[in-house]
KOLBABA-146457 format. One record per residue (C-alpha): z, x, y; residue in three letters. Coordinates in steps of 0.25 Angstrom, whole numbers, padded with zeros to 4 digits, always signed. Each point is the difference from the previous one (the first is absolute). Layout:
ZXYALA
...
END
This chain:
+0241+0461+0438MET
-0006-0011-0007LEU
-0015+0000-0003ARG
-0009-0011+0006ARG
+0001-0013-0008GLY
+0013+0004-0007VAL
+0009-0007+0010LEU
-0006-0014-0002PRO
+0001+0003-0015LEU
+0015+0004+0001SER
+0003-0012+0009CYS
-0007-0009-0010GLY
+0007+0006-0012ALA
+0013-0002+0008ALA
-0003-0015+0002LEU
-0003-0002-0015LEU
+0013+0007-0003VAL
+0008-0008+0010ALA
-0006-0013-0006PHE
+0003+0005-0015ALA
+0014+0003+0003LEU
+0003-0013+0007ARG
-0007-0009-0009VAL
+0006+0006-0013ALA
+0012-0009-0004GLY
-0002-0008+0013LEU
+0006-0013-0007GLY
+0008+0007-0010ALA
+0014-0001+0007GLN
+0007-0013+0005SER
+0000-0004+0014LEU
+0013+0004+0007TRP
+0007-0007+0011TYR
-0008+0004+0012ASP
-0013-0003-0007GLU
+0005-0014-0004GLY
+0004-0003+0014PHE
-0015+0004+0004SER
-0005-0010-0010VAL
+0009-0011+0005LEU
-0004+0002+0014LEU
-0015+0001-0004ALA
+0000-0013-0007ARG
+0004-0008+0013GLN
-0010-0005+0010SER
-0004+0009+0011ILE
+0009-0007+0011PRO
+0012+0000-0010GLU
-0002+0015-0003ILE
+0001+0003+0015ALA
+0013-0009+0001ARG
+0006+0007-0012LEU
-0003+0014+0003THR
+0006-0002+0014ALA
+0013+0001-0007GLY
-0004+0013-0007ASP
-0002+0013+0007ILE
-0015+0002-0004HIS
-0011-0006+0007PRO
-0009-0010-0008PRO
-0014+0007-0001LEU
+0002+0005-0014TYR
+0005-0014-0005TYR
-0012-0006+0007PHE
-0009+0009-0008LEU
+0008-0003-0013LEU
-0001-0014+0002HIS
-0016+0000+0001GLY
+0000+0010-0012TRP
+0008-0009-0009LEU
-0011-0011+0002GLN
-0010+0011-0005LEU
+0007+0008-0010ALA
+0011-0008-0006GLY
+0015+0003+0000SER
+0001+0009-0012GLY
+0007+0014+0002GLU
-0013+0008-0001PHE
-0007-0009+0010ALA
+0012+0000+0009LEU
+0001+0015+0001ARG
-0015+0002+0001PHE
+0001-0004+0014LEU
+0008+0012+0003SER
-0008+0009-0009LEU
-0013-0002+0009LEU
+0006+0006+0013PRO
+0008+0010-0007SER
-0013+0006-0006VAL
-0006-0001+0014LEU
+0011+0009+0005SER
-0007+0011-0007VAL
-0011-0001+0011VAL
+0009-0001+0012THR
+0009+0013-0004VAL
-0013+0007-0003ALA
-0006-0003+0013ARG
+0013+0004+0007LEU
+0002+0013-0008ALA
-0015+0003+0001GLY
+0001+0004+0015ARG
+0006+0013-0005ALA
-0011+0003-0009GLY
-0008-0006-0012PRO
+0010+0006-0010LEU
+0011-0007+0007ALA
-0007-0013-0001ALA
-0002+0002-0015ALA
+0015+0004-0002ALA
+0004-0012+0008GLY
-0009-0010-0008ALA
+0006+0005-0013LEU
+0014+0001+0006LEU
-0001-0015+0004ALA
-0006-0004-0013ALA
+0012+0006-0009VAL
+0012-0001+0010ALA
+0011-0007-0009PRO
+0004-0008+0012ALA
-0014-0005+0003ALA
-0002-0004-0014VAL
+0013-0007-0002TRP
-0002-0009+0012TYR
-0015-0001-0003GLY
+0005-0008-0012GLN
+0010-0009+0007GLU
-0002-0014+0006THR
+0005+0004+0014ARG
-0006+0005+0013MET
+0003+0015-0001TYR
-0014+0004-0006ALA
-0007-0008+0011LEU
+0009+0006+0011LEU
-0002+0014-0004VAL
-0015-0002+0000THR
+0000-0007+0013LEU
+0009+0011+0007VAL
-0010+0011-0006GLY
-0012-0008+0006LEU
+0007-0001+0013SER
+0003+0015+0001LEU
-0014+0003-0004ASP
-0006-0009+0010ARG
+0009+0004+0011PHE
-0002+0015-0002LEU
-0015-0003+0000ALA
+0001-0007+0014PHE
+0007+0012+0006LEU
-0010+0010-0006GLU
-0011-0009+0007GLN
-0010+0003-0011ARG
-0010-0010-0004GLY
+0002-0014+0005ARG
+0013-0001+0008PRO
+0000-0015+0001PHE
-0001-0001-0016LEU
+0011+0009-0001ALA
+0009-0007+0010TRP
-0003-0014-0006SER
+0003+0005-0014GLY
+0013+0006+0005TRP
+0005-0012+0007VAL
-0004-0009-0012LEU
+0007+0009-0010ALA
+0012+0001+0008THR
+0001-0015+0002VAL
-0001-0002-0014LEU
+0010+0010-0004ALA
+0010-0006+0010ALA
-0002-0014-0007TRP
+0001+0006-0014ALA
+0014+0006+0003HIS
+0010+0001+0011PHE
+0000+0016-0001TYR
-0015+0000+0002GLY
+0003-0001+0015LEU
+0006+0014-0001PHE
-0014+0007-0001VAL
-0003-0006+0014VAL
+0012+0008+0005ALA
-0005+0013-0005ALA
-0014-0003+0005GLU
+0005-0003+0014VAL
+0007+0013+0000LEU
-0012+0007-0004VAL
-0009-0007+0010ALA
+0009+0003+0011THR
+0000+0015-0003GLY
-0015-0001-0001TRP
-0002-0007+0013LEU
+0009+0010+0007LEU
-0007+0012-0005GLY
-0014-0005+0004ARG
-0005+0005+0013ARG
-0011-0010+0002ARG
-0006-0013-0006ALA
+0014-0006-0001VAL
-0001-0014+0006VAL
-0010-0006-0010ARG
+0007+0005-0013PRO
+0014-0003+0006GLY
-0004-0014+0003LEU
-0006-0002-0014ALA
+0013+0006-0006LEU
+0009-0009+0008ALA
-0009-0012-0003ALA
+0001+0003-0015GLY
+0015+0000+0001VAL
+0001-0013+0008VAL
-0009-0006-0010LEU
+0009+0004-0012VAL
+0012-0005+0008ALA
-0007-0013+0003LEU
-0004-0002-0014ALA
+0014+0002-0005TYR
+0007-0008+0011LEU
+0000-0013-0009PRO
+0008+0008-0010TRP
+0010+0007+0009LEU
+0010-0011+0001GLY
+0002-0002-0015PRO
+0000+0016-0002ALA
+0011+0002+0010THR
+0008-0012-0005THR
-0001+0005-0014ARG
+0003+0014+0003LEU
+0013-0004+0007ASP
+0004-0009-0011ALA
-0003+0010-0011ASP
+0012+0003-0008GLU
+0004+0012-0008SER
+0010+0000-0012TYR
+0008+0011+0007TYR
+0006+0003+0013GLN
-0002+0014+0007GLY
-0012+0008+0005THR
-0012+0004-0007LEU
+0000+0013-0007SER
-0010+0009+0006LEU
+0001+0009-0013ILE
-0002-0011-0009GLN
-0013-0005+0008VAL
-0006+0014+0000LEU
+0003+0003-0014ARG
-0005-0013-0006GLU
-0012-0001+0009THR
-0004+0014-0002ALA
+0001-0002-0015THR
-0008-0013+0000LEU
-0012+0005+0009LEU
+0000+0013-0008ALA
+0001-0003-0015VAL
+0004-0014+0000GLY
+0013-0007-0005SER
-0003+0002-0015THR
+0003+0015-0002LEU
+0013+0008+0000ASP
+0005+0013-0005GLY
-0005+0014+0003PRO
-0015-0005+0000LEU
+0003-0010+0011ALA
+0007+0011+0008THR
-0012+0009-0002LEU
-0010-0010+0004GLY
+0008-0005+0012LEU
+0001+0014+0005GLY
-0015+0004-0002LEU
-0004-0014+0006PHE
+0008+0002+0013TRP
-0004+0015+0000LEU
-0015-0005+0000SER
+0003-0009+0012VAL
+0006+0011+0008ALA
-0011+0009-0003VAL
-0010-0011+0003GLY
+0006-0003+0014ALA
-0001+0015+0003TRP
-0015+0000-0005ALA
-0003-0011+0010TRP
+0004+0009+0012ARG
-0014+0001+0004ARG
-0001-0015+0001ARG
+0012-0003+0008PRO
-0004-0015+0003LEU
-0001-0003-0015GLY
+0013+0008-0003ALA
+0008-0007+0010ALA
-0005-0014-0005LEU
+0003+0003-0015LEU
+0014+0007+0003LEU
+0004-0012+0010LEU
-0005-0010-0010ALA
+0009+0006-0011ALA
+0012+0002+0009VAL
+0000-0012+0010VAL
+0002-0011-0010PRO
+0012+0008-0006LEU
+0007+0001+0014LEU
-0003-0015+0003LEU
+0005-0004-0014LEU
+0013+0007+0003LEU
+0001-0006+0014ALA
-0001-0014-0004ILE
+0008+0001-0013SER
+0011+0011+0004TRP
+0011-0010-0001ASN
-0006-0008-0011ARG
+0000+0009-0012PRO
-0011-0008-0008LYS
-0011+0009-0004PHE
-0011+0002-0010HIS
-0010+0012+0000PRO
-0011-0010-0001ARG
+0002-0004+0014TYR
-0006+0014+0004LEU
-0012-0001-0008LEU
-0007-0002+0014VAL
+0001+0015+0001THR
-0007+0003-0013LEU
-0015+0001+0006PRO
+0004+0011+0010ALA
+0009+0007-0010VAL
-0010+0000-0011GLN
-0011+0005+0010ALA
+0009+0012+0004LEU
+0004+0003-0014ALA
-0015+0000-0004ALA
-0003+0010+0011THR
+0011+0009-0005GLY
-0005-0001-0014LEU
-0014+0004+0005ALA
+0006+0012+0007TRP
+0007+0004-0013PHE
-0013-0001-0008LEU
-0008+0009+0010THR
+0012+0009+0005VAL
-0004+0014+0004ARG
+0001+0011-0004PRO
-0006-0004-0014ARG
+0011+0007-0008ARG
+0009-0011+0005LEU
-0009-0011-0005ARG
+0006-0001-0014PRO
+0013-0003+0007LEU
-0006-0011+0008GLY
-0007-0006-0012ASN
+0014+0001-0007GLY
+0005-0009+0011VAL
-0010-0010-0002ALA
+0001+0000-0015VAL
+0015-0001+0000ALA
-0001-0012+0010LEU
-0010-0007-0008ALA
+0009+0001-0013LEU
+0012-0006+0008SER
-0009-0012+0004LEU
-0006-0002-0014ALA
+0014+0000-0005ALA
+0005-0010+0010SER
-0012-0009-0003LEU
+0002+0001-0015LEU
+0015-0004+0002ASN
-0004-0012+0008ALA
-0009-0004-0011ALA
+0008+0003-0012THR
+0015+0002+0003ASP
+0008-0013-0001PRO
+0010+0006+0010ARG
-0010-0002+0011TYR
-0006-0014-0004ALA
+0001-0012+0009ARG
+0011-0010-0003ASP
-0005-0008-0012ASP
+0000-0015+0004TRP
-0011-0003-0011ARG
+0010+0005-0011ALA
+0011-0009+0006VAL
-0009-0012-0001ALA
-0004+0003-0014ALA
+0014+0002-0005ALA
+0006-0012+0008LEU
-0001-0011-0011GLN
+0010-0011+0005PRO
+0002-0012-0010GLY
+0001-0014+0005PRO
+0015+0001+0002ARG
-0001+0014+0008ASP
+0000+0003+0014ALA
-0006+0011+0008VAL
+0006+0007+0012ALA
-0007+0010+0009LEU
+0009+0011+0007ILE
-0005+0003+0010SER
-0006-0013+0004GLY
-0010+0006+0011HIS
-0007+0007-0012ALA
-0006-0014-0004PHE
-0015+0004+0005PRO
-0002+0010-0011VAL
+0009-0007-0010PHE
-0008-0013+0001THR
-0013+0008-0001TYR
+0004+0002-0014TYR
+0010-0011-0004TYR
-0004-0014+0003HIS
+0013-0008-0006GLY
+0012-0005+0008PRO
+0010+0009+0005TYR
+0011+0001+0010THR
-0001+0011+0011PRO
+0013+0007+0004LEU
+0001+0000+0012PRO
-0011-0009+0004ASP
-0008+0007+0011GLY
-0014+0004+0004PHE
+0003+0014+0004THR
+0011+0010-0003LEU
+0012-0001+0009SER
+0012+0009-0001THR
+0009-0011+0005ARG
-0004-0010-0011ALA
+0009+0005-0011THR
+0006-0008-0012LEU
+0015-0004+0002GLY
+0009-0010-0007TYR
-0009-0011+0005ASN
-0009+0004-0012LEU
+0010-0007-0009ALA
-0006-0014+0004THR
-0014+0005-0004THR
+0006+0005-0014LEU
+0007-0013-0002ASN
-0013-0007+0002ASP
-0007+0009-0010LEU
+0011-0001-0010ALA
+0000-0015+0001ALA
-0015-0001-0005ARG
-0002+0013-0008ALA
+0006+0007-0012GLU
-0006+0014+0004ARG
-0003+0007+0013LEU
-0011+0011+0001TRP
+0003+0009+0012VAL
-0011+0008+0006VAL
+0005+0011+0009ARG
-0007+0008+0011TRP
+0006+0006+0012GLN
+0013-0007-0004ASP
+0008+0012+0006ASP
-0005-0006+0014VAL
+0002-0015-0002VAL
+0012+0001-0010ASP
+0006+0014+0004PRO
+0014-0004-0004ASN
-0004-0005-0014GLY
+0004-0015+0002MET
-0009-0005-0010LEU
+0006+0009-0011ASP
+0014-0004+0005ARG
-0003-0014-0002LEU
-0008+0000-0012LEU
+0011+0008-0007ALA
+0009-0013+0002THR
-0009-0009-0007GLY
-0012+0006-0008ALA
-0002+0011-0010ASP
-0012+0009+0000ARG
-0010+0000-0011GLU
-0008+0013-0004PRO
-0014+0001+0003LEU
-0010+0010-0005ALA
-0009+0000+0012ALA
+0003+0010+0011ALA
-0011-0001+0011PRO
-0002+0012+0009HIS
+0006-0002+0014GLY
+0005-0014-0003VAL
+0012-0005-0007ALA
+0000-0011-0010LEU
+0012-0006-0006GLU
+0004-0013-0007ARG
+0014-0007-0001TYR
+0005-0012-0008ARG
+0009-0009+0008PHE
+0014-0003-0007ARG
+0003-0014-0003PRO
+0005-0007+0012GLY
-0002+0012+0009ALA
+0004-0002+0014HIS
-0001+0011+0011PHE
+0010+0000+0011ALA
-0005+0000+0014ALA
+0012+0008+0004GLU
+0009+0010-0007PRO
+0013-0003-0007ALA
+0008+0012+0006ILE
+0011+0003-0009ARG
+0008+0008+0011HIS
-0003-0007+0013PRO
+0003+0007+0013LEU
-0003-0002+0014ARG
-0001+0014+0007VAL
-0006+0000+0013GLU
-0007+0012+0005PHE
-0001-0001+0015GLU
-0008-0013+0000GLY
-0012+0007-0007VAL
+0003-0002-0015LEU
+0010-0007-0008THR
+0005+0004-0014LEU
+0001-0013-0008LEU
+0006+0006-0012GLY
-0003+0008-0013TYR
-0002-0001-0015ASP
+0003+0009-0011GLU
-0010+0001-0012ALA
+0007-0004-0013GLY
+0014-0001+0006GLU
+0011-0006-0008ALA
+0011-0001+0010ALA
+0005+0003+0014THR
+0004+0009+0007PRO
-0010+0011-0004LEU
+0004+0009-0011ALA
-0008+0010-0009LEU
+0003+0013-0007PRO
-0002+0013+0006ALA
-0014+0006+0000ALA
-0006-0015-0002SER
-0012-0005+0007GLN
-0001-0013+0007ARG
-0009-0008+0010THR
+0004-0010+0011LEU
-0009-0010+0006THR
+0003-0003+0014PHE
-0005-0012+0008TYR
-0004+0001+0015TRP
-0004-0009+0011GLN
-0007+0004+0013ALA
+0006-0007+0012LYS
-0013+0003+0009ARG
-0013+0006-0001PRO
+0002+0015-0002LEU
-0008+0012+0005THR
+0008+0011-0006GLY
+0000+0006-0014ASP
+0015-0002-0004TYR
+0006+0008-0011LYS
+0012-0003-0008VAL
+0010+0010-0005ALA
+0010-0004-0011MET
+0012+0010-0002ARG
+0011+0001-0010LEU
+0013+0004+0008VAL
+0014+0002-0004ASP
+0012-0004+0009GLU
+0000+0013+0007ARG
-0014-0002+0005GLY
-0006+0010-0010VAL
-0015-0003-0003VAL
-0002+0001-0015TRP
-0014-0005-0001GLY
-0011-0005+0010ARG
-0014-0007-0002VAL
-0009-0002+0012ASP
-0013-0008+0000ARG
-0006-0012+0005ARG
+0008-0013-0002PRO
-0012-0006-0008ALA
-0012+0006-0007ALA
-0006+0012+0006TYR
-0013-0007+0004PHE
+0009-0011+0006TYR
+0006+0006+0012PRO
+0008-0008+0009THR
-0010-0001+0011TRP
-0008-0009-0010ARG
+0011-0010-0002TRP
+0000-0014+0005LYS
+0012-0006+0008PRO
+0009-0008-0009GLY
-0007+0005-0013GLU
+0010+0004-0011ILE
-0004+0014-0005VAL
+0005+0007-0013PHE
+0001+0015-0002GLY
+0005+0008-0012ASP
+0010+0012+0003LEU
+0005+0009-0011PRO
+0015+0003+0000LEU
+0001+0014+0006PRO
+0009+0004-0012LEU
-0001+0015-0003ALA
+0003+0004-0014PRO
+0012+0008+0005THR
+0007-0011+0008THR
+0014-0001-0006PRO
+0006-0013-0004PRO
+0007-0008+0011GLY
-0001-0010+0011GLN
-0012+0001+0010TYR
-0006-0009+0011TRP
-0014-0003+0001LEU
-0005+0001+0014GLU
-0013-0005+0006VAL
-0006+0005+0013GLU
-0013-0003+0007LEU
-0007+0009+0009TYR
-0014+0004+0006ARG
-0005+0014+0002GLU
-0004+0004+0014GLU
-0006+0014-0001GLY
+0011+0008-0006SER
+0011-0009+0004GLN
+0006-0011-0009LEU
+0004-0013+0008GLN
+0009-0008-0009PRO
+0002-0015+0003LEU
+0014-0005+0003ASN
+0006-0010-0009VAL
+0005-0012+0007LEU
+0012-0008-0004ASP
+0002-0015+0000ALA
+0002-0001+0015LEU
-0012+0009+0003GLY
+0008+0013+0003ASN
-0005+0013-0005ARG
+0008+0004-0013ALA
-0005+0014-0003GLY
-0014+0005-0005GLN
+0003-0003-0015ALA
+0004-0012-0008ALA
+0009+0001-0012ARG
-0006-0010-0009ILE
+0007+0003-0014ALA
+0009+0008-0008THR
-0005+0008-0011LEU
+0009+0005-0012THR
-0005+0012-0007VAL
+0006-0001-0014LEU
+0003+0012-0009PRO
-0012+0006-0006PRO
-0006-0005-0013GLN
-0007+0011-0009GLY
-0005+0013+0005GLN
-0004+0004+0015GLN
-0014+0001+0003PRO
-0006+0014+0002ALA
+0005+0005+0014PHE
-0001+0013+0008THR
+0007+0001+0013PRO
-0009+0002+0012PRO
+0007+0014+0002ARG
+0006+0005-0013PRO
+0013+0008+0001LEU
+0010+0004-0010ALA
+0015+0002+0001GLY
+0013-0003-0008ASP
+0010-0006+0010LEU
+0011-0004-0010GLY
-0001-0015-0003PRO
-0015+0000+0002VAL
-0012+0008-0001LEU
-0009+0001+0012LEU
-0015-0003-0004ARG
-0007-0001+0014GLY
-0001-0007+0013THR
-0010-0007+0008ASP
+0003+0007+0012LEU
-0009+0011+0006PRO
+0005+0015+0000GLU
+0000+0001+0015VAL
+0001-0012+0010GLN
+0001+0000+0015PRO
+0012-0008+0005ALA
+0007-0004+0013ARG
+0015-0001+0002PRO
+0004-0015-0003GLY
-0012-0002-0008SER
+0002-0008-0013SER
-0006+0004-0014LEU
+0003-0004-0014VAL
+0003+0011-0009VAL
-0004-0002-0014SER
+0001+0007-0013ALA
-0004-0003-0015TYR
+0012+0002-0009LEU
+0002-0001-0015GLN
+0014-0001-0007ARG
+0005+0014-0004ALA
+0005+0001-0015ALA
+0014+0002+0004THR
+0000-0010+0012ALA
+0014-0003+0006SER
+0001-0015+0004PRO
+0008+0003+0012THR
-0008+0012+0006ALA
-0006-0001+0013THR
-0011+0007+0008LEU
+0001+0005+0015ARG
-0012-0001+0010LEU
+0000+0012+0010ARG
-0007+0003+0013VAL
+0002+0015+0003GLU
-0007+0012+0004ARG
-0008+0008-0010PRO
+0012+0010+0000ASN
+0010-0010-0003GLY
+0005-0004+0014GLU
+0004-0014-0003LEU
-0003-0011+0010GLU
+0003-0013-0008VAL
+0004-0003-0014GLU
+0004-0013-0007PHE
+0001-0005-0014PRO
-0010-0008-0007VAL
-0001-0009-0012GLU
-0012+0004-0009PRO
-0005-0014-0002VAL
+0008-0010+0008VAL
+0006-0011-0010GLY
-0006+0007-0012TYR
+0010+0009-0007PRO
-0005+0013-0006ILE
+0006-0004-0013ALA
-0009-0012-0001SER
-0013+0008+0002TRP
-0009+0002-0013PRO
-0001+0014-0004PRO
-0015+0002+0002ASP
-0002-0008+0013TRP
-0002+0005+0014THR
+0005-0007+0012TRP
-0003+0001+0014ARG
+0013+0002+0009ALA
-0001-0003+0015ALA
+0009+0002+0011TRP
-0002-0004+0015PRO
+0002+0012+0009LEU
+0001+0000+0015GLN
+0000+0014+0006LEU
+0011+0002+0011PRO
-0005-0001+0014ALA
+0006+0013+0003THR
-0008+0008-0010LEU
-0006+0012+0007THR
-0014+0006-0001SER
-0004+0009-0012GLY
+0000-0001-0016GLU
+0009-0009-0007TRP
+0001-0004-0015VAL
+0004-0012-0007VAL
+0007+0003-0013ARG
+0006-0008-0012LEU
+0012+0006-0006ALA
+0007-0003-0013GLY
+0012+0006-0008PRO
-0009+0011-0006SER
-0011+0002+0009GLY
-0007-0002+0014VAL
-0015-0003+0002ALA
-0008+0000+0013THR
-0008-0013+0001LEU
-0006+0002+0014LEU
-0002+0010+0011ARG
+0001-0006+0014LEU
-0007+0006+0013THR
+0008-0006+0011VAL
-0006+0001+0014VAL
+0009-0003+0013THR
-0008+0009+0010ASP
-0006-0012+0007ASP
+0013-0007+0003ARG
+0001-0003+0015SER
+0011-0004+0009PHE
-0007+0000+0013THR
-0007-0012+0006LEU
-0014+0001+0005PRO
-0002+0002+0015ASP
-0011-0011+0000ARG
+0005-0014-0004LEU
-0009-0010+0007PRO
+0009-0012-0004ASN
+0015+0004-0001ARG
+0010-0008-0008LEU
+0015+0001-0004ASP
-0001-0010-0012LEU
+0010+0003-0011THR
-0002-0005-0014PHE
+0013-0002-0007GLY
+0007+0014-0003GLU
-0013+0007-0003VAL
-0009+0003+0012ALA
-0003-0003+0014THR
-0015-0002+0004LEU
-0002+0009+0012ARG
-0014-0004+0004GLY
-0014-0004-0004TRP
-0014+0000+0004GLU
-0013-0007-0004ILE
-0014+0006+0000GLY
-0007-0001+0013ALA
-0010-0010+0003GLY
-0003-0014-0005ALA
+0000-0003-0015VAL
-0010-0008-0007HIS
-0001-0008-0013PRO
-0004+0010-0012GLY
+0006+0012+0008GLU
+0014+0007-0003THR
+0012-0002+0009LEU
+0007+0013+0001ARG
+0015+0001+0003VAL
+0009+0012+0003ARG
+0015-0002-0002LEU
+0011+0010+0003VAL
+0013-0002-0007TRP
+0014+0007+0001GLN
+0009+0000-0012ALA
+0015-0004+0001GLN
+0001+0006-0014GLY
-0005-0002-0014PRO
-0002-0014-0006SER
+0006-0004-0014THR
-0013-0005-0005ARG
-0014+0004+0004PRO
-0005-0009+0010LEU
-0014-0005+0005LYS
-0006-0003+0013ARG
-0008-0012+0002PHE
-0010-0003+0011LEU
-0006-0014+0001HIS
-0011-0005+0009LEU
+0004-0015+0002VAL
-0009-0011+0006ASP
+0006-0011+0009PRO
+0003-0009-0012SER
+0009+0011-0006GLY
-0010+0004-0011ARG
-0001+0014-0004VAL
-0015+0004+0002VAL
+0002+0015-0005THR
+0011+0009-0003GLN
+0004+0014-0004GLN
+0012+0003-0008ASP
+0004+0015-0002ALA
+0012+0009+0001PRO
+0002+0004+0014PRO
-0008+0013+0001GLY
-0006-0003-0013GLU
+0007+0009-0011ASP
+0002+0012+0008ARG
+0015-0004+0003TRP
+0006-0011-0008PRO
+0010-0008+0007THR
+0011+0005-0010THR
-0003+0014+0005GLY
+0002-0002+0015TRP
+0010+0008+0007LEU
+0007-0005+0013ALA
-0008+0003+0012GLY
-0013+0003-0008GLN
-0013-0005+0006VAL
-0011-0006-0008ILE
-0014-0003+0005THR
-0006-0012-0007ASP
-0015-0002+0000GLN
-0005-0014-0005ALA
-0014-0006-0001GLU
-0003-0015-0002LEU
-0013-0004-0004ALA
-0005-0013+0008LEU
-0008-0010-0008PRO
-0014-0001+0004VAL
+0001-0015+0002ASP
+0012+0001+0009LEU
-0001-0010+0012PRO
+0001+0007+0013ALA
+0013-0003+0008GLY
+0015+0005+0001GLU
+0008+0004-0011TYR
+0014+0005-0002GLN
+0003+0014-0006LEU
+0013-0002-0008VAL
+0009+0012-0006ILE
+0011+0001-0010GLY
+0007+0008-0010LEU
+0003-0006-0014TYR
+0005+0004-0014ASP
-0012-0002-0009PRO
+0008-0002-0013GLN
+0008-0012+0006SER
-0008-0004+0011GLY
+0012+0001+0010ALA
-0004+0003+0014ARG
+0008+0010+0009VAL
+0006-0008+0012PRO
-0005+0003+0014VAL
+0004-0006+0013ALA
+0006-0012-0008GLY
-0012-0003-0008SER
-0008+0006-0012ASP
-0012+0004+0008HIS
-0005+0004+0014TRP
-0012-0005+0008ARG
-0005+0014+0004LEU
-0012-0003+0008ALA
-0011-0010+0003THR
-0014+0004-0005VAL
-0013-0005+0006GLN
-0011-0002-0010VAL
-0013-0001+0007GLY
END
């Protein structure tokens, strides 16, 4: 226990420590973007501040205070940040008062913890509202708890709670979260009282009403901005990311990593857990602190779940409660009984103190954690009379112009960040204007991966300017200088060397491609070469999906020799950010493996989107708008004989064997693979020319039982069109042969072997399953049919999930097919939901019955149950839609005829 008089001294010492840590180096670092925005707003008039902040998510209280502070203290970095230092130091008192309800030692620990907490120190040195928010939330919790405890003067506690809560809500949107926690505690407190409920209940209700009324003028701007707030990404917020980053910030700050950070993180949250347990005898305070720590997290997840935009500082609102619990836990460790355990408890406190000290030291000295250095940018930026300056991103102008006072061009020109305002080929107009009046261009880049995610500025400057070296490298901000070439002109649209017009279902158009450094067409390059193609795309309409492009290298047999999958443009420029009509470029490396043999190949392009575990390709449309398959052949590629030595290569699964004309080096097949009758696979082998190779020798591919019982055998050429005699002695080539397993293959173990004149090698073991073949129609078929699709199958019945279907839900369809026999090629089934105008609003394409039974493995009379799910768009209008079904060859796009057409209207679906 602390002796009388020691607690005030310890709290006073904590205040001095807090002040010293925050005042040290207060003006040493440059302002960063958010601080510059604060200064910009504070320099406006009071009405203008209110108007401008209505477009931001934060209420204007802090900007009002900063406006007045500028008149008194000036606008230097030290003076600006001192306004945050004052409430940050006062937070020592609020945390000490909260923790002090668990004892004087907890109060002292709380004061010291609040004084040295890295997050509190960092945001106590920033020209933002977070330090003010933390102090006001701590005061609100303290006064609220004082009112519930009914000690001293309840009215003063009540009025202090209301005032602090109103100010917290006007300091930051998330300040309202503390009200939710307090309402939950007050409700439980009132329900647990047996008498004297009316007066305190009315007082609490009146307090909540006053807070709501006080915030009412800002409710409209807050909700509007919240709806409009954009993220750089689509998807959902990651709970793991939120918990990890927030737990780290609150515990040891964001300026510590490695084992010491892990140790401090664990000990801090262990102290929080022990502190929550130590409050068990004061359930009212325990409930308030726990809910004040948890409720803001839950509310943040609720409002941001489908908007993955997050920073752990958003949850600084929980810091006072978390620190009070941690301080109580530390006090317990320091006084743990029995006394023999006290050294262990002291060790916890010392280890935590060391981690906090290391984090504070890093924040003050480690350049990795420094704020973006706009001050250094302005110092290094020395434009001459014939120089121009461009700021990328233009919305960073508040902090840029705080330090730099010369003329500049913002790109793009906007007041706040918008993920939709990206640089495109219209940037050429601005560059031409700058080149007409300047010899050099200084470029300041910050967050350019957001406003110029596709590198449009670099693409255009490369055509008319040369980069000059600069010695300066400011932290967090890029500074570059370019010299315009004489007569430089930047084109407002690309000059595409190989124009195309490939339509992908009215979604995207492939306009053509370029090959870097090409000398002639068609494409030709030596084996094992590397080359990149630039593709040009155009969105036909606003896109909501994240579409991907696959470029494949295939031969005339349909064997894929290489594939590359990625977003059509840069990673940070997904298709949902594209603007309709905008021309977008994207680079794709040719998927040419070092073992691809010389010969003629096709380059195919496919567009698709991922829906769960399914890939949904877009159909290619011909000139008449008809579907022409799911891949477009855009060019031929001639792989020439190799030059020099082959790059180092190891087969995915090495094998060894002398087959006569060739030496077997390996395969990319697994050792064992499940298979179905009729399924297709590509058998591959990595081969090298034998020393005594016969130019006429052939190989044979066999499918047989492990004991040699033969099912099928046929001759194969090692490398089609590339005779063995032409192979360089030290080169290894990939040989590949398409193999369709017979539909009559029975269950059990099979092997795929490659045989030559002098040897046989097993390439693959197959586990074939046919046990689930069925030739019996189900008894229950709600909607029976006798609908024949070509010579492949008859649709015997279907059903749709019971009940109405609504936008955003999944339409489930069950289909029952009966085969007439195997198809010559694998077919897919499509289900389209079509609106009254004939537009497909959602679809699902998949092999009937998924991949359990490929159509090439069907036997006459076999029954296949086919489950399909169609995800309805969330914005789908209510009304009647037609469900359309058909079968088609995905390679050619040709549909299987049915009832004199190529599709069948299966049902009318009511979307409500």
